[in-house]
RODRENBA-213411 format. One record per atom (N, C-alpha, C): x, y, z. Coordinates in steps of 0.02 Angstrom, whole numbers, padded with zeros to 5 digits, always signed. Example, Ala and Ser with C-alpha at 12.3 -4.5 7.8 and 13.67 -1.06 7.14 Angstrom:
<atoms>
+00660-00284+00390 +00615-00225+00390 +00660-00165+00390 +00642-00112+00354 +00684-00053+00357 +00645+00002+00394 
</atoms>
This chain:
<atoms>
+00039-00050+00002 -00022+00005+00005 +00036+00067-00009 +00033+00111-00039 +00088+00158-00054 +00077+00213-00016 -00004+00222+00009 -00024+00283+00064 -00071+00260+00096 -00074+00285+00160 -00131+00297+00203 -00183+00326+00202 -00230+00270+00225 -00295+00318+00212 -00299+00353+00283 -00297+00407+00271 -00306+00449+00329 -00357+00483+00374 -00375+00504+00440 -00423+00527+00468 -00474+00595+00412 -00522+00573+00418 -00567+00613+00355 -00584+00588+00340 -00553+00511+00304 -00594+00476+00260 -00642+00441+00262 -00662+00417+00199 -00749+00392+00222 -00726+00314+00233 -00751+00269+00282 -00750+00190+00280 -00827+00157+00261 -00811+00110+00228 -00886+00082+00221 -00864+00008+00259 -00948-00012+00286 -00947-00055+00336 -01014-00117+00302 -00964-00175+00296 -01037-00224+00260 -01058-00268+00315 -01124-00268+00350 -01158-00295+00403 -01158-00206+00442 -01227-00251+00497 -01239-00173+00533 -01243-00207+00614 -01216-00242+00640 -01239-00273+00689 -01181-00241+00733 -01166-00277+00782 -01153-00243+00859 -01045-00243+00828 -01054-00293+00800 -00946-00278+00765 -00951-00228+00720 -01021-00184+00689 -00992-00128+00626 -00989-00079+00694 -01066-00097+00739 -01054-00039+00792 -00994-00023+00830 -00979-00033+00844 -00899-00053+00890 -00855-00037+00844 -00850-00046+00787 -00811-00006+00737 -00809+00046+00717 -00873+00061+00715 -00894+00139+00710 -00873+00194+00748 -00884+00162+00792 -00851+00221+00875 -00802+00223+00863 -00753+00170+00852 -00673+00181+00853 -00658+00229+00808 -00691+00204+00733 -00662+00240+00688 -00690+00313+00698 -00724+00332+00717 -00764+00384+00720 -00722+00437+00778 -00691+00395+00837 -00647+00447+00874 -00585+00442+00845 -00583+00405+00812 -00507+00403+00758 -00504+00489+00704 -00582+00486+00686 -00585+00556+00636 -00623+00532+00576 -00614+00460+00572 -00669+00436+00510 -00745+00452+00510 -00766+00469+00440 -00829+00452+00435 -00838+00382+00423 -00911+00374+00445 -00924+00281+00402 -00989+00286+00376 -00988+00246+00337 -01057+00204+00287 -01070+00160+00305 -01118+00120+00323 -01125+00051+00308 -01175+00010+00273 -01173-00029+00256 -01230-00065+00214 -01258-00103+00222 -01323-00128+00240 -01355-00198+00256 -01421-00186+00231 -01458-00231+00237 -01532-00261+00229 -01577-00216+00260 -01544-00211+00328 -01579-00179+00391 -01576-00102+00395 -01625-00070+00416 -01634-00019+00455 -01638+00009+00535 -01628+00075+00532 -01603+00067+00619 -01573+00041+00645 -01498+00031+00627 -01475-00047+00659 -01421-00040+00710 -01395-00076+00744 -01356-00058+00792 -01312-00018+00737 -01268-00038+00708 -01221+00006+00665 -01247+00071+00626 -01286+00085+00591 -01319+00152+00598 -01342+00182+00622 -01347+00187+00694 -01354+00221+00752 -01295+00259+00744 -01241+00256+00751 -01166+00276+00746 -01139+00305+00690 -01164+00295+00646 -01123+00300+00567 -01163+00360+00542 -01114+00382+00484 -01139+00447+00452 -01182+00435+00415 -01201+00360+00355 -01249+00357+00320 -01269+00274+00330 -01325+00265+00323 -01354+00179+00341 -01378+00187+00260 -01342+00130+00237 -01374+00116+00151 -01406+00041+00168 -01472+00053+00152 -01523-00016+00157 -01516-00035+00099 -01516-00088+00110 -01509-00135+00017 -01484-00210+00039 -01508-00247-00009 -01470-00303-00023 -01418-00332-00025 -01395-00371+00006 -01291-00396-00031 -01288-00420-00090 -01353-00428-00099 -01339-00466-00179 -01371-00430-00234 -01388-00344-00226 -01414-00287-00257 -01348-00253-00284 -01313-00293-00316 -01236-00283-00335 -01247-00205-00382 -01289-00172-00413 -01290-00092-00411 -01280-00054-00348 -01307-00067-00312 -01315-00029-00241 -01266-00049-00213 -01220-00121-00203 -01167-00125-00176 -01092-00059-00232 -01108-00069-00255 -01064-00032-00316 -01064+00035-00308 -01128+00064-00301 -01142+00147-00295 -01104+00161-00194 -01126+00116-00161 -01082+00117-00114 -01034+00128-00090 -00994+00059-00136 -00913+00063-00129 -00875+00142-00185 -00916+00158-00211 -00900+00218-00242 -00895+00291-00196 -00923+00301-00158 -00934+00340-00099 -00893+00319-00051 -00842+00281-00020 -00792+00276+00028 -00740+00253+00009 -00671+00261+00043 -00595+00255+00016 -00583+00187+00034 -00624+00128+00059 -00604+00095+00093 -00662+00034+00140 -00649-00025+00139 -00714-00071+00152 -00690-00115+00213 -00740-00120+00266 -00732-00185+00284 -00783-00236+00306 -00786-00290+00324 -00855-00320+00328 -00845-00354+00407 -00893-00341+00428 -00921-00381+00509 -00953-00437+00526 -00942-00490+00464 -00967-00548+00481 -00954-00607+00393 -00973-00636+00421 -00946-00694+00366 -00969-00724+00320 -01063-00700+00331 -01080-00724+00267 -01108-00664+00202 -01063-00652+00206 -01050-00590+00131 -01048-00645+00033 -01074-00640+00011 -01069-00660-00060 -01006-00665-00093 -00964-00681-00109 -00902-00657-00162 -00929-00622-00225 -00981-00636-00241 -01006-00576-00292 -01015-00502-00262 -01033-00497-00198 -01032-00448-00165 -00968-00398-00168 -00914-00440-00127 -00848-00423-00123 -00817-00411-00195 -00846-00436-00252 -00799-00425-00308 -00839-00350-00328 -00907-00342-00316 -00915-00281-00332 -00885-00239-00302 -00871-00239-00238 -00859-00186-00199 -00773-00166-00216 -00744-00226-00217 -00656-00218-00258 -00658-00194-00315 -00716-00181-00358 -00683-00131-00420 -00690-00072-00412 -00697-00026-00354 -00691+00032-00332 -00665+00041-00278 -00668+00008-00220 -00643+00019-00164 -00589-00037-00120 -00526-00024-00114 -00493-00102-00057 -00566-00122-00025 -00540-00191-00023 -00573-00225+00053 -00523-00259+00091 -00528-00260+00156 -00478-00292+00197 -00530-00320+00254 -00517-00391+00279 -00461-00438+00239 -00493-00446+00166 -00452-00468+00119 -00461-00478+00051 -00511-00514+00069 -00554-00518-00039 -00615-00566-00032 -00583-00635-00028 -00505-00649-00049 -00490-00716-00047 -00501-00774+00015 -00472-00689+00063 -00473-00719+00151 -00546-00727+00156 -00595-00685+00147 -00671-00708+00173 -00680-00781+00138 -00641-00787+00073 -00689-00864+00047 -00643-00900+00067 -00590-00921+00112 -00588-00967+00131 -00612-00977+00208 -00609-00912+00245 -00644-00948+00311 -00712-00932+00315 -00763-00926+00265 -00825-00937+00280 -00863-00982+00247 -00820-01027+00222 -00843-01103+00218 -00797-01164+00240 -00822-01213+00298 -00783-01255+00340 -00758-01307+00275 -00758-01322+00225 -00730-01367+00192 -00681-01322+00173 -00692-01262+00129 -00621-01233+00110 -00558-01212+00183 -00596-01193+00228 -00536-01174+00286 -00517-01234+00312 -00562-01299+00328 -00523-01352+00352 -00448-01377+00309 -00485-01362+00235 -00447-01399+00202 -00364-01357+00197 -00380-01277+00203 -00323-01244+00220 -00274-01263+00252 -00316-01250+00331 -00277-01286+00400 -00226-01329+00379 -00278-01392+00357 -00211-01438+00344 -00177-01449+00314 -00171-01414+00243 -00123-01407+00200 -00057-01342+00229 -00093-01307+00275 -00046-01276+00295 +00007-01291+00369 -00005-01374+00375 +00008-01402+00434 -00014-01383+00494 -00072-01343+00511 -00102-01322+00568 -00150-01352+00596 -00149-01378+00661 -00171-01449+00693 -00243-01429+00714 -00273-01482+00669 -00350-01474+00685 -00380-01548+00682 -00451-01546+00709 -00457-01600+00746 -00491-01658+00662 -00470-01730+00684 -00479-01751+00633 -00541-01758+00598 -00564-01737+00516 -00625-01721+00498 -00602-01757+00410 -00686-01765+00401 -00715-01774+00338 -00742-01736+00301 -00761-01724+00245 -00792-01680+00189 -00844-01729+00173 -00906-01728+00183 -00974-01735+00162 -00999-01698+00109 -01010-01731+00034 -01028-01685-00013 -01088-01746-00040 -01088-01811-00048 -01136-01862-00063 -01155-01910-00028 -01189-01921-00045 -01221-02008-00014 -01173-02040+00009 -01120-02072-00072 -01073-02091-00060 -01008-02075-00017 -01004-02021+00002 -00954-01998+00055 -00991-02023+00133 -01056-02012+00135 -01077-02038+00200 -01075-02096+00214 -01065-02135+00166 -01080-02213+00166 -01009-02230+00195 -00935-02198+00176 -00891-02222+00184 -00867-02196+00257 -00894-02161+00306 -00881-02157+00349 -00871-02224+00419 -00812-02220+00445 -00812-02292+00478 -00830-02261+00562 -00838-02325+00614 -00844-02304+00686 -00780-02292+00691 -00736-02296+00674 -00664-02244+00722 -00697-02183+00710 -00724-02154+00660 -00721-02074+00651 -00761-02027+00707 -00809-02106+00728 -00862-02059+00784 -00865-02087+00848 -00891-02034+00900 -00928-02002+00879 -00909-01929+00870 -00941-01872+00832 -00948-01832+00795 -00975-01789+00787 -00964-01728+00754 -01017-01660+00753 -01010-01649+00685 -01072-01654+00650 -01085-01638+00574 -01096-01573+00565 -01067-01531+00533 -01059-01461+00506 -01078-01441+00451 -01119-01373+00437 -01129-01387+00368 -01072-01337+00367 -01076-01351+00302 -00996-01321+00266 -01008-01240+00257 -01086-01223+00261 -01080-01122+00232 -01134-01109+00280 -01127-01063+00315 -01180-01015+00352 -01189-01043+00409 -01158-01065+00450 -01172-01094+00512 -01126-01033+00568 -01160-01033+00609 -01154-00973+00666 -01158-01017+00758 -01152-00995+00785 -01179-01002+00866 -01212-01063+00886 -01177-01115+00823 -01207-01195+00839 -01279-01227+00803 -01267-01161+00756 -01341-01169+00736 -01279-01215+00645 -01336-01255+00634 -01314-01304+00555 -01277-01362+00572 -01274-01379+00644 -01228-01446+00677 -01268-01467+00718 -01247-01552+00705 -01295-01605+00722 -01234-01650+00748 -01234-01659+00823 -01195-01739+00865 -01222-01798+00824 -01165-01830+00816 -01179-01914+00779 -01141-01923+00825 -01175-01995+00843 -01140-02035+00911 -01107-02094+00873 -01168-02105+00833 -01161-02202+00791 -01163-02190+00719 -01129-02224+00677 -01165-02241+00588 -01226-02207+00592 -01281-02263+00646 -01344-02279+00632 -01359-02198+00621 -01341-02145+00664 -01367-02073+00663 -01345-02026+00613 -01303-02064+00565 -01285-02007+00507 -01325-02001+00474 -01370-02015+00434 -01409-02028+00410 -01466-01983+00418 -01490-01966+00466 -01547-01932+00500 -01512-01863+00520 -01440-01867+00538 -01403-01801+00553 -01393-01761+00482 -01375-01803+00429 -01375-01745+00366 -01442-01723+00344 -01493-01783+00357 -01551-01749+00330 -01567-01680+00364 -01566-01685+00420 -01592-01647+00493 -01541-01567+00433 -01473-01565+00411 -01457-01499+00373 -01468-01495+00308 -01541-01540+00283 -01538-01537+00210 -01482-01568+00172 -01457-01614+00191 -01416-01653+00133 -01353-01619+00115 -01353-01530+00137 -01293-01483+00133 -01235-01512+00130 -01183-01494+00095 -01140-01497+00101 -01110-01501+00169 -01055-01544+00196 -01032-01537+00270 -00968-01564+00269 -00946-01557+00349 -00867-01570+00387 -00916-01621+00410 -00887-01656+00448 -00889-01709+00495 -00836-01722+00550 -00816-01686+00582 -00773-01672+00645 -00785-01714+00699 -00720-01770+00696 -00708-01809+00748 -00732-01783+00819 -00735-01794+00874 -00782-01753+00941 -00700-01762+00999 -00691-01720+01006 -00641-01678+01033 -00640-01668+01117 -00617-01722+01146 -00611-01731+01203 -00558-01656+01242 -00585-01606+01251 -00546-01548+01272 -00555-01540+01352 -00492-01474+01375 -00502-01443+01419 -00538-01414+01418 -00524-01355+01383 -00548-01281+01372 -00554-01275+01300 -00565-01200+01305 -00583-01170+01209 -00561-01111+01241 -00513-01089+01220 -00480-01009+01217 -00466-00987+01114 -00456-00921+01135 -00441-00883+01065 -00403-00846+01056 -00374-00835+01015 -00333-00790+00999 -00359-00731+00952 -00352-00658+00945 -00373-00622+00899 -00313-00584+00889 -00298-00600+00823 -00228-00561+00788 -00252-00513+00757 -00195-00452+00750 -00219-00389+00704 -00154-00376+00650 -00160-00388+00579 -00092-00368+00551 -00115-00310+00490 -00038-00290+00501 -00057-00223+00449 -00028-00245+00376 -00043-00183+00342 -00020-00175+00282 +00080-00207+00252 +00100-00158+00327 +00195-00199+00323 +00189-00268+00344 +00139-00311+00362 +00164-00377+00413 +00154-00350+00496 +00160-00292+00518 +00148-00284+00584 +00114-00334+00610 +00130-00372+00667 +00057-00400+00703 +00060-00361+00778 +00005-00359+00799 -00017-00360+00886 -00085-00423+00882 -00062-00451+00937 -00112-00513+00985 -00129-00493+01042 -00196-00517+01028 -00242-00520+01090 -00258-00594+01147 -00239-00599+01178 -00269-00664+01230 -00188-00708+01241 -00196-00758+01253 -00262-00814+01241 -00324-00805+01279 -00361-00804+01275 -00440-00793+01318 -00462-00854+01299 -00510-00857+01360 -00529-00921+01377 -00595-00910+01374 -00646-00969+01339 -00698-00943+01324 -00744-00992+01344 -00803-00980+01393 -00852-01003+01419 -00912-01031+01387 -00951-01072+01366 -01016-01070+01320 -01058-01116+01350 -01116-01073+01328 -01187-01124+01354 -01231-01116+01315 -01259-01167+01271 -01290-01177+01221 -01281-01176+01151 -01211-01174+01143 -01169-01161+01100 -01168-01072+01087 -01159-01067+01113 -01176-00954+01131 -01100-00921+01179 -01080-00904+01154 -01019-00890+01226 -01040-00837+01239 -01012-00864+01314 -01072-00833+01393 -00996-00789+01418 -00938-00821+01442 -00913-00781+01476 -00846-00806+01432 -00799-00751+01426 -00733-00723+01404 -00698-00711+01464 -00607-00724+01485 -00562-00698+01542 -00518-00708+01487 -00473-00653+01513 -00397-00659+01507 -00368-00615+01543 -00295-00630+01601 -00279-00693+01578 -00298-00754+01605 -00303-00811+01601 -00288-00881+01643 -00245-00922+01641 -00242-00966+01688 -00209-01010+01685 -00197-01063+01650 -00135-01057+01598 -00140-01090+01534 -00055-01067+01541 -00031-01130+01527 +00056-01145+01517 +00089-01090+01477 +00129-01043+01488 +00170-00999+01469 +00179-01019+01372 +00187-01086+01376 +00213-01120+01305 +00184-01126+01281 +00120-01159+01294 +00050-01149+01263 +00027-01094+01236 +00008-01053+01279 +00010-00976+01248 +00037-00958+01199 +00094-00975+01210 +00148-00932+01162 +00132-00977+01070 +00112-01039+01089 +00120-01076+01044 +00035-01064+00999 -00023-01049+01027 -00064-01009+00998 -00058-00942+00958 -00035-00915+01005 -00009-00871+00955 +00031-00860+00908 +00088-00911+00915 +00136-00944+00835 +00084-00952+00762 +00043-00977+00808 -00012-01017+00762 -00046-00968+00719 -00094-00928+00754 -00122-00865+00746 -00059-00828+00683 -00011-00818+00724 +00039-00783+00674 +00065-00816+00600 +00049-00899+00611 +00065-00908+00539 +00004-00912+00507 -00068-00932+00525 -00135-00916+00491 -00112-00852+00452 -00114-00797+00506 -00120-00739+00459 -00070-00712+00399 -00020-00724+00439 +00045-00726+00350 +00027-00762+00293 +00019-00845+00312 +00000-00883+00237 -00059-00865+00214 -00124-00823+00243 -00172-00799+00236 -00164-00720+00201 -00084-00710+00225 -00094-00638+00202 -00160-00592+00235 -00189-00579+00286 -00218-00551+00330 -00191-00487+00318 -00237-00443+00312 -00240-00357+00321 -00302-00327+00366 -00298-00346+00416 -00367-00325+00476 -00358-00385+00528 -00424-00381+00549 -00422-00448+00621 -00444-00508+00591 -00409-00542+00626 -00440-00615+00633 -00427-00648+00700 -00475-00710+00715 -00474-00722+00770 -00479-00800+00768 -00440-00811+00807 -00429-00917+00810 -00467-00935+00867 -00499-00987+00848 -00523-01013+00904 -00501-01080+00913 -00471-01088+00956 -00457-01180+00991 -00477-01207+01020 -00467-01271+01025 -00482-01327+01083 -00415-01358+01111 -00407-01338+01186 -00357-01357+01194 -00393-01437+01231 -00344-01493+01180 -00388-01561+01195 -00348-01596+01267 -00383-01640+01285 -00367-01674+01355 -00298-01696+01352 -00258-01709+01297 -00192-01718+01309 -00117-01664+01291 -00165-01607+01311 -00132-01554+01297 -00109-01517+01235 -00127-01541+01177 -00129-01519+01094 -00163-01443+01095 -00157-01405+01067 -00188-01352+01028 -00225-01393+00966 -00283-01380+00956 -00317-01384+00904 -00369-01342+00892 -00356-01316+00808 -00388-01249+00783 -00446-01274+00760 -00501-01255+00802 -00596-01266+00778 -00609-01219+00732 -00607-01138+00720 -00624-01117+00670 -00589-01043+00666 -00597-01018+00610 -00566-00937+00608 -00624-00881+00595 -00600-00824+00606 -00647-00779+00584 -00606-00730+00575 -00650-00696+00509 -00597-00641+00490 -00631-00585+00513 -00606-00548+00580 -00635-00482+00579 -00638-00499+00660 -00659-00425+00688 -00660-00452+00766 -00695-00515+00802 -00688-00504+00861 -00737-00571+00877 -00760-00562+00948 -00823-00591+00978 -00858-00570+01034 -00807-00587+01083 -00741-00648+01070 -00710-00646+01138 -00675-00594+01153 -00656-00537+01078 -00613-00492+01095 -00676-00431+01121 -00700-00427+01136 -00764-00372+01170 -00706-00345+01213 -00688-00377+01282 -00656-00346+01340 -00596-00319+01331 -00576-00315+01249 -00540-00285+01237 -00540-00192+01218 -00598-00193+01215 -00620-00124+01233 -00602-00092+01303 -00633-00119+01347 -00583-00085+01394 -00548-00106+01439 -00507-00144+01418 -00454-00209+01455 -00387-00177+01423 -00399-00169+01359 -00327-00149+01336 -00328-00071+01302 -00255-00061+01292 -00227-00007+01259 -00261+00027+01189 -00269-00035+01135 -00312-00017+01096 -00339-00063+01085 -00377-00070+01073 -00476-00132+01065 -00463-00156+00983 -00480-00233+00987 -00477-00235+00915 -00502-00216+00877 -00550-00146+00892 -00587-00136+00829 -00530-00055+00808 -00507-00033+00857 -00456+00020+00835 -00434-00021+00797 -00399-00066+00793 -00363-00105+00754 -00391-00125+00692 -00430-00135+00689 -00463-00142+00626 -00461-00080+00605 -00480-00033+00613 -00485+00031+00583 -00398+00045+00557 -00362+00039+00615 -00284+00052+00604 -00249+00011+00544 -00281-00037+00525 -00248-00112+00486 -00294-00088+00428 -00329-00085+00395 -00379-00064+00339 -00336-00013+00308 -00334+00031+00351 -00295+00111+00340 -00241+00127+00342 -00219+00071+00337 -00122+00061+00338 -00092+00110+00390 -00123+00130+00431 -00085+00162+00489 -00058+00118+00550 +00002+00143+00584 +00013+00096+00612 -00027+00041+00679 -00002+00003+00690 -00032-00021+00769 -00059-00001+00810 -00060-00001+00857 -00082+00021+00905 -00060-00040+00972 -00049-00010+01027 -00024-00072+01093 -00092-00103+01097 -00056-00168+01112 -00118-00215+01127 -00100-00247+01201 -00057-00207+01231 -00063-00206+01308 -00126-00207+01357 -00110-00263+01402 -00176-00280+01423 -00161-00229+01501 -00216-00187+01520 -00207-00134+01584 -00220-00174+01645 -00264-00222+01663 -00287-00263+01711 -00302-00335+01688 -00337-00380+01747 -00357-00431+01745 -00426-00409+01693 -00485-00464+01651 -00539-00432+01666 -00585-00491+01629 -00639-00476+01621 -00688-00541+01606 -00773-00499+01583 -00784-00547+01540 -00838-00507+01484 -00873-00562+01477 -00950-00545+01505 -01009-00578+01515 -01063-00551+01425 -01085-00602+01422 -01137-00588+01359 -01218-00590+01378 -01245-00519+01368 -01303-00526+01381 -01357-00556+01328 -01404-00581+01333 -01443-00625+01305 -01510-00588+01300 -01552-00609+01259 -01630-00560+01246 -01654-00610+01297 -01622-00672+01328 -01668-00714+01378 -01671-00664+01444 -01629-00610+01457 -01623-00575+01509 -01686-00532+01510 -01714-00501+01455 -01778-00487+01447 -01840-00510+01478 -01839-00549+01475 -01911-00604+01455 -01948-00595+01522 -01939-00575+01567 -01983-00555+01624 -01970-00476+01649 -01961-00431+01601 -01957-00337+01584 -01881-00340+01577 -01888-00272+01590 -01814-00220+01578 -01783-00246+01638 -01715-00246+01607 -01663-00275+01647 -01653-00233+01711 -01648-00249+01768 -01620-00195+01812 -01541-00170+01795 -01560-00136+01776 -01491-00083+01719 -01443-00061+01806 -01487-00040+01857 -01465+00014+01913 -01424-00032+01980 -01423-00096+01971 -01395-00152+02014 -01342-00171+01983 -01360-00181+01908 -01284-00214+01890 -01236-00148+01878 -01238-00088+01886 -01188-00037+01850 -01188-00027+01927 -01210-00032+01989 -01192-00023+02044 -01102-00063+02076 -01096-00125+02030 -01019-00139+02003 -00970-00097+01985 -00937-00040+02039 -00913+00006+02009 -00842-00007+01946 -00843-00076+01953 -00795-00080+01896 -00842-00117+01826 -00873-00093+01815 -00897-00135+01764 -00920-00067+01714 -00887-00085+01654 -00920-00070+01583 -00963-00108+01562 -01030-00064+01536 -01065-00098+01501 -01084-00078+01443 -01099-00130+01391 -01103-00093+01322 -01167-00126+01288 -01220-00108+01273 -01287-00109+01231 -01279-00111+01186 -01304-00131+01126 -01302-00115+01061 -01354-00111+01005 -01390-00085+01066 -01463-00037+01026 -01498-00096+00991 -01535-00148+01006 -01567-00175+00971 -01631-00172+00986 -01680-00167+00930 -01730-00145+00962 -01790-00221+00999 -01774-00283+00964 -01805-00336+00989 -01775-00373+01050 -01785-00401+01111 -01750-00474+01130 -01789-00507+01123 -01736-00563+01112 -01747-00602+01071 -01700-00661+01101 -01750-00710+01134 -01713-00777+01177 -01639-00815+01140 -01577-00800+01143 -01531-00815+01131 -01494-00760+01087 -01543-00716+01078 -01490-00629+01055 -01469-00605+01091 -01385-00588+01042 -01332-00547+01084 -01389-00484+01083 -01392-00467+01148 -01411-00390+01164 -01361-00340+01171 -01286-00366+01203 -01259-00308+01266 -01224-00366+01288 -01154-00319+01316 -01105-00373+01342 -01074-00328+01413 -01035-00341+01457 -01034-00315+01515 -00968-00329+01534 -00923-00306+01539 -00839-00318+01573 -00825-00277+01636 -00802-00330+01677 -00775-00299+01730 -00693-00311+01756 -00670-00272+01764 -00592-00259+01762 -00581-00284+01858 -00523-00338+01849 -00528-00311+01946 -00432-00341+01932 -00394-00378+01992 -00356-00357+02029 -00312-00449+02005 -00365-00500+02019 -00366-00539+01968 -00417-00585+01929 -00414-00640+01871 -00451-00657+01835 -00514-00691+01869 -00477-00723+01923 -00544-00749+01943 -00597-00702+01965 -00588-00653+02011 -00616-00615+02038 -00636-00566+01991 -00616-00544+01927 -00660-00511+01865 -00707-00553+01849 -00726-00619+01831 -00756-00666+01829 -00822-00674+01871 -00778-00665+01938 -00859-00677+01991 -00873-00620+02001 -00849-00554+01979 -00895-00481+01978 -00938-00472+01944 -00912-00505+01876 -00948-00491+01814 -01023-00551+01810 -01006-00596+01841 -01073-00649+01837 -01110-00614+01875 -01089-00608+01926 -01149-00573+02004 -01164-00525+01974 -01144-00461+01937 -01181-00393+01903 -01223-00430+01859 -01211-00480+01825 -01286-00500+01755 -01338-00533+01815 -01306-00591+01875 -01361-00594+01894 -01420-00542+01912 -01386-00488+01952 -01400-00445+01979 -01471-00405+01925 -01477-00431+01865 -01494-00375+01811 -01569-00406+01822 -01568-00468+01848 -01633-00482+01846 -01661-00526+01933 -01622-00482+01960 -01639-00465+02035 -01721-00453+02039 -01783-00425+02079 -01850-00426+02085 -01839-00399+02158 -01866-00351+02162 -01878-00336+02229 -01809-00296+02286 
</atoms>
């Protein structure tokens, strides 16, 4: 990149959810204008953007018109069709590049890339036809059958205990192209969020320990009790992935730490990640600021962590008996509240998050969970 895109320029964002919202806040703080493109109006990102464009992602004329009004484009979710990115790239640079999105948005391509790059992954088989299904052996089970495309937060995934379950599992995902992953006995799940600039400069957050509930991230904490050698290996794996894919932007690598102590890459997210939300309050430069800096060709900020931190997600479930008790949670003086401005609270929908900083990770988790419990306290 010959010249940086400096403050005062306009950044385009594909996608209008909470990740785009936090990106837009970081971009505006740095002096950029933000235009957002999505099928939705009155969206979380639209609330803080300079311009909200409502159109479908497959409306390529609208996409092209949007791209001509901005200086650089990024995205906040993977489910963007290649044709949409191609239409943007005719008029404005996209970071991470379309080829990165193409690899990371589809499990067959993602797993194949990781394995060919020598990155440790759990054993898997590609399922495209009934013949592929018939070749599965008992040694490959139990496992999880995952659709190759358009899955998130546990959607498009079916656990398979035995060969007898395979047919019904494949029918459950509408006989779609899939990956059958052998079940991994793991000690915990963790992630590393990495940022990489045009010059190859890298910054890392984590590892963060991630605890899930009903396949949705529930709690993230960093630092945590992890052997230094394993933490360094996780960062080195992230470095290799970022370099092999030539990522410009932010990417999250999700890992299993298997019971035998080995790290296995579970998934890639070529964007900021839920587990990195705590960086907004706990680090000198957060993942969203790094996304702005990297795509605009600016030097990276410091990823140094200020204090131990824990983040808890706020799902729509908390609204089922009425408005949450915000005053009770905010009585925790070390808490930072982030609400996404979504109009409708649905069960399982991410409505916000809270981050608590403390002297120890354990204290941060304890106080964050207590604050969340207080949201539904009555009387």
